[in-house]
C-alpha positions as a printed Julia matrix, in Angstrom:
326×3 Matrix{Float64}:
 78.51   95.61   72.2
 75.96   94.58   74.83
 72.56   93.48   73.56
 69.13   92.99   75.11
 66.44   90.56   74.02
 63.63   92.75   72.67
 60.17   92.11   71.18
 59.86   93.7    67.72
 57.42   93.89   64.82
 58.32   94.49   61.18
 54.67   94.85   60.11
 51.37   95.52   61.86
 49.24   92.42   62.4
 48.13   89.74   64.85
 50.08   88.4    67.82
 52.19   86.3    65.44
 53.7    89.52   64.06
 55.85   89.8    67.19
 59.27   88.2    67.47
 62.19   88.26   69.92
 65.58   89.55   68.76
 68.87   90.72   70.25
 69.06   94.51   70.02
 72.18   96.63   70.65
 72.15   98.41   74.01
 74.13  101.65   74.17
 74.89  104.08   77.0
 72.52  106.84   78.1
 73.0   110.3    76.64
 71.98  113.61   78.26
 68.61  113.31   79.98
 68.51  109.51   79.57
 68.83  106.44   81.77
 69.74  102.79   81.21
 67.26  100.59   83.08
 67.43   96.79   83.41
 63.93   95.41   83.7
 62.65   93.1    86.43
 59.03   93.02   85.2
 57.04   94.42   82.26
 53.38   95.41   82.04
 50.92   94.28   79.36
 48.22   96.72   78.19
 45.62   97.1    75.46
 47.59   99.99   73.96
 50.26   97.38   73.11
 47.62   95.5    71.1
 46.5    98.69   69.35
 50.1    99.51   68.39
 50.83   95.97   67.23
 47.64   95.72   65.14
 48.06   99.13   63.53
 45.01  100.77   65.12
 47.65  103.13   66.51
 50.32  103.38   63.8
 53.99  103.1    64.74
 56.97  103.71   62.45
 58.22  100.26   61.45
 60.14   98.24   62.46
 58.96   98.96   66.01
 59.54   97.82   69.58
 56.45   97.37   71.76
 55.53   97.9    75.41
 54.75  101.0    77.46
 55.52  100.15   81.11
 58.06   98.3    83.2
 60.04   98.33   86.43
 63.66   97.59   87.17
 67.0    98.89   88.36
 68.84  101.92   86.98
 72.26  100.86   85.67
 73.51  104.21   84.33
 72.33  107.82   84.01
 73.21  110.5    81.47
 74.15  114.13   82.07
 71.43  116.26   83.65
 69.56  113.4    85.34
 69.26  114.26   89.02
 66.24  112.32   90.33
 67.72  108.87   89.66
 71.09  107.23   90.33
 72.66  103.88   89.41
 71.27  101.18   91.7
 67.92  102.93   92.22
 64.7   100.97   91.87
 62.46  102.64   89.28
 59.28  102.22   87.25
 57.57  103.99   84.37
 54.68  104.1    81.93
 55.49  106.45   79.08
 56.53  107.01   75.49
 58.38  105.86   73.47
 57.32  102.21   73.16
 59.99   99.6    73.8
 59.35   98.16   77.27
 59.17   94.54   76.02
 62.88   94.07   76.55
 65.49   92.95   79.09
 66.99   96.45   79.26
 66.78   99.78   77.44
 68.09  103.32   77.22
 65.23  105.83   77.44
 64.33  109.42   78.39
 64.47  109.88   82.17
 61.73  112.48   82.76
 58.88  110.02   83.24
 60.94  107.28   84.93
 59.97  107.4    88.6
 61.85  106.35   91.75
 60.12  103.26   93.15
 59.53  102.98   96.92
 60.97   99.87   98.56
 57.45   98.99   99.77
 56.25   98.41   96.17
 57.48   95.22   94.49
 58.86   95.2    90.95
 55.97   93.0    89.8
 53.31   95.26   91.32
 55.01   98.32   89.85
 55.07   96.87   86.34
 51.41   95.92   86.7
 50.24   99.29   87.99
 52.08  102.2    86.41
 50.06  102.63   83.22
 46.81  101.38   84.75
 47.25  103.28   88.01
 48.27  106.57   86.39
 45.31  106.16   84.04
 43.02  105.73   87.07
 44.61  108.83   88.61
 43.79  111.07   85.66
 40.28  109.57   85.31
 39.34  110.38   88.91
 41.44  113.46   89.65
 42.37  115.3    86.45
 39.58  114.92   83.86
 36.38  116.25   85.46
 35.48  117.09   89.07
 34.27  113.94   90.86
 33.18  114.37   94.45
 32.36  112.0    97.29
 28.84  110.68   96.7
 28.98  111.0    92.9
 28.17  107.96   90.76
 30.47  106.6    88.05
 29.77  103.87   85.48
 32.95  101.93   84.72
 33.09   99.39   81.89
 35.44   96.36   82.04
 35.52   96.71   85.82
 37.38   93.4    86.33
 40.28   94.36   84.06
 43.62   95.83   85.03
 42.46   99.46   85.17
 39.02   98.41   86.41
 40.16   96.69   89.6
 42.3    99.69   90.52
 39.39  102.03   89.7
 37.0   100.03   91.93
 39.38  100.41   94.87
 40.07  104.08   94.12
 36.34  104.85   94.07
 35.78  103.01   97.35
 38.67  104.88   99.01
 37.24  108.25   97.92
 33.57  107.58   98.72
 32.47  107.42   95.08
 29.67  105.06   94.0
 31.0   102.87   91.18
 28.74  100.77   88.96
 30.96   98.24   87.2
 30.17   96.18   84.11
 31.85   92.9    83.18
 31.2    89.92   80.91
 30.67   87.13   83.44
 29.32   86.58   86.95
 32.85   85.67   88.08
 34.24   88.98   86.79
 31.36   90.88   88.4
 32.14   89.19   91.72
 35.79   90.18   91.37
 34.86   93.82   90.75
 32.57   93.75   93.79
 35.34   92.31   95.96
 37.55   95.23   94.91
 35.01   97.9    95.8
 32.4    98.23   93.05
 29.14   99.33   94.69
 27.01   97.6    92.04
 27.92   95.26   89.17
 26.2    94.43   85.89
 26.86   91.35   83.75
 26.41   92.95   80.35
 25.98   89.56   78.68
 22.83   88.91   80.72
 21.45   92.4    81.33
 20.94   95.59   79.34
 23.45   97.76   81.18
 21.68  101.02   80.23
 18.34   99.89   81.68
 20.07   98.53   84.8
 21.97  101.79   85.37
 18.7   103.73   85.13
 17.16  101.34   87.66
 20.1   101.63   90.06
 20.04  105.44   89.89
 16.23  105.77   90.19
 16.11  107.01   86.61
 18.59  109.85   87.13
 21.64  108.41   85.39
 25.28  108.69   86.41
 27.56  111.7    86.75
 30.44  110.18   84.75
 31.0   107.2    82.43
 34.54  105.8    82.08
 34.61  103.67   78.93
 37.63  101.86   77.52
 35.55   99.42   75.46
 34.7   101.77   72.6
 32.37  100.85   69.75
 30.24   98.24   71.57
 29.32  100.41   74.55
 29.46  103.99   73.26
 25.79  104.69   72.55
 24.61  102.83   75.65
 27.1   104.77   77.73
 25.73  108.12   76.55
 22.24  106.91   77.5
 23.43  106.22   81.07
 24.46  109.84   81.75
 22.4   112.38   83.63
 22.04  115.85   82.02
 25.39  117.69   82.0
 27.16  114.37   82.62
 30.66  113.58   81.35
 31.57  110.72   79.03
 35.27  109.78   79.28
 36.19  107.53   76.34
 39.7   106.28   77.06
 40.11  103.12   74.97
 38.86  100.99   72.09
 38.97   97.35   73.19
 35.99   96.49   70.94
 37.11   98.8    68.12
 37.15  102.57   67.61
 34.02  104.65   68.14
 32.57  105.58   64.72
 31.96  109.23   63.83
 28.81  110.65   65.42
 26.65  113.78   65.22
 27.61  116.26   67.95
 23.99  117.38   68.25
 23.28  114.03   69.95
 25.04  115.46   73.03
 22.58  118.37   73.09
 19.56  116.12   72.63
 20.61  113.86   75.5
 20.98  116.72   77.99
 24.0   118.9    77.18
 26.39  116.02   77.73
 30.15  116.46   77.72
 32.63  114.09   76.12
 36.41  113.79   76.14
 38.98  111.39   74.69
 42.06  111.72   76.94
 45.36  109.88   76.81
 47.7   109.2    79.69
 50.62  110.55   77.72
 49.15  114.06   77.51
 48.63  114.06   81.29
 52.21  112.95   82.08
 53.99  114.96   79.37
 55.32  117.39   81.99
 57.91  115.44   84.03
 57.09  117.22   87.31
 53.38  116.39   86.9
 54.23  112.77   86.08
 56.43  112.42   89.16
 53.68  113.88   91.39
 51.02  111.6    89.9
 53.28  108.59   90.49
 53.91  109.7    94.1
 50.13  109.94   94.65
 49.68  106.46   93.17
 52.45  104.96   95.31
 50.78  106.52   98.39
 47.47  104.85   97.51
 49.25  101.48   97.24
 51.57  101.73  100.24
 48.67  102.91  102.44
 46.78   99.72  101.56
 43.88  101.56   99.89
 44.78   99.89   96.59
 46.13   96.36   96.18
 47.47   95.29   92.8
 46.1    92.01   91.48
 48.3    90.12   89.01
 46.43   87.13   87.6
 48.68   86.23   84.66
 52.46   85.99   84.34
 54.23   85.05   81.1
 57.93   84.78   80.23
 58.9    87.53   77.77
 59.49   84.77   75.2
 55.77   83.86   75.45
 54.57   87.35   74.52
 52.43   85.94   71.67
 50.45   83.81   74.16
 50.08   86.83   76.45
 48.54   88.94   73.67
 46.23   86.11   72.65
 44.95   85.84   76.23
 44.41   89.6    76.55
 42.59   89.94   73.22
 40.54   86.83   73.91
 39.12   88.46   77.08
 40.64   85.55   79.02
 42.43   87.74   81.57
 41.42   89.39   84.82
 43.38   91.94   86.8
 46.85   92.68   85.46
 49.18   90.64   83.24
 52.96   90.94   83.38
 55.87   89.67   81.31
 59.04   88.48   83.02
 62.34   89.01   81.18
């Protein structure tokens, strides 16, 4: 039987919980494809699943996005054929592998103009950016958005997306170098949160009004400050927990601060319908092939060095996107 080298965990824990093993590779059943990976994306959700913040049934494979070539398709799969280039960001986990059999609905045909490496670096982050700007709350040209971790993988795509759509983006980051990177990618203003109180600076930049929308993947460390940056009727989008989960809070705070709105979306709810997922991916590919968005990959690790990759991501030592190469 054919096998594929795959990253697994037997227990939740630190980066050292991951190990590489040969895993049997079968043939696709109805509605499935066999894809051989060329590049694999690294994301904070992988850390959450490994650590146990998001529980997985154990033992578990990790990884949510990759790109590669379709080797076989099961009955009922019509949008992909053997030999096609493809990419995905979807459930179930298991992308940290040389090849896998998986459901086909959210696996998307990849245009020739998008490289395998760029695709692996942009599917989860780019589709996340898509739902943040187009599917969560109305955001119009001229609106102002506060985006935390603006020099990260999602952040650099978000900066470019905002610039392309005429949206003012205020980006926060933890160093002057990261702020400069966000500015280069389209952030209108940047704030080094280690040197400045981001809430006070946002109020200054908006002449005291506050922003229309906050997009916050940091979680516990920025939650209260983020609420204080919103104008009345503003929307708080909490879409990650890089600093830890947001603790329980009193809903009446939202009333006191001006009838604020709050949501905690996930990408996987937005792409659950295959037709919607395929359309979102097509929109994303258009943004990239048109040149409006360029994908920045600053770190590449062999799949065998996945522990080092996680250590770099958790240590805030990365900028842009990180990929694993099988």
